[in-house]
N, C-alpha and C positions, 0 to 999 in steps of 0.2 A: 397564604398571601389574602392581605385584607382587599376587599371590593369596595371600591368608592361608590357612596351613594348620593346622587342627587335629587332634589325635590323636584317635582314638575313645576313650569311657571306659576300655574294656579296656586301650588303652596307657597312658594316664593310671596306671590301676590297678597296670600293670607299671613303670613309673616311681618310683610311690610304695612299691613293694615294694624295688624296687634302693636307693632314697635314702630310708630313714627318717628322721624327725625326731631329730637328733642325732649322725648319722652324719658324719665328716669325709671331704672330698672337694678335691682339687686341681684348679686350673682349667688344662685344655687348651688352649682357643681360645675368644673371644668378641671379636664384631665390634662394637665401643663404642669411641668414643674415649677413654672417661672407664673401660671396663673396667681390672679389677687387672692386674698384670704375671703373665704367662702362668707358671705354679708357685706360684701364689698359693693356700694353703691355707684353708680356712671350713668352718663347720659348719652343716649342714640346718636350716633352721626349717622345711621342707615342700614339698610339692608341689603349683601353683594347676592350677585345671581345665583350662588349655592344656598341661598336660604339663612346664611350666618350672620349675626347681629354684631354692627360692628359698633363698638362701644368706648368711650371715651373716660375710662374708670376715675374715680374722685383721687384714688391714690396716684396718677400718674402712667397707669399702665395703659394700653392701649390694645390686648388682645382679644379678638372676636371670640362671641359665644357661637361656638358651631354648630350648624342645626344637626339635631341627632345624636350629639355627642355630649355637649353641655347644657347648661340649663341656668336661665334667668328667667325673673318674673318682674312685670310692670309694677309700679309703686305710685302712689300718688303723695307728694310733699307740699 
């Protein structure tokens, strides 16, 4: 059975500072059958209380980047 991991409030705040609303990101890894292709860019809509980055992907997808599982990085455009 998988044990759910939730980051501390401090860690969530750190993620929020790293990925402020409106910044641009590129997807590096997402373990989901419906994930956008690796390399897809998107705009951050926020970070939820579990540390997941909420992204509006340029291809129309709205899947979150799950903290500790998926990976994106901030980009400058």
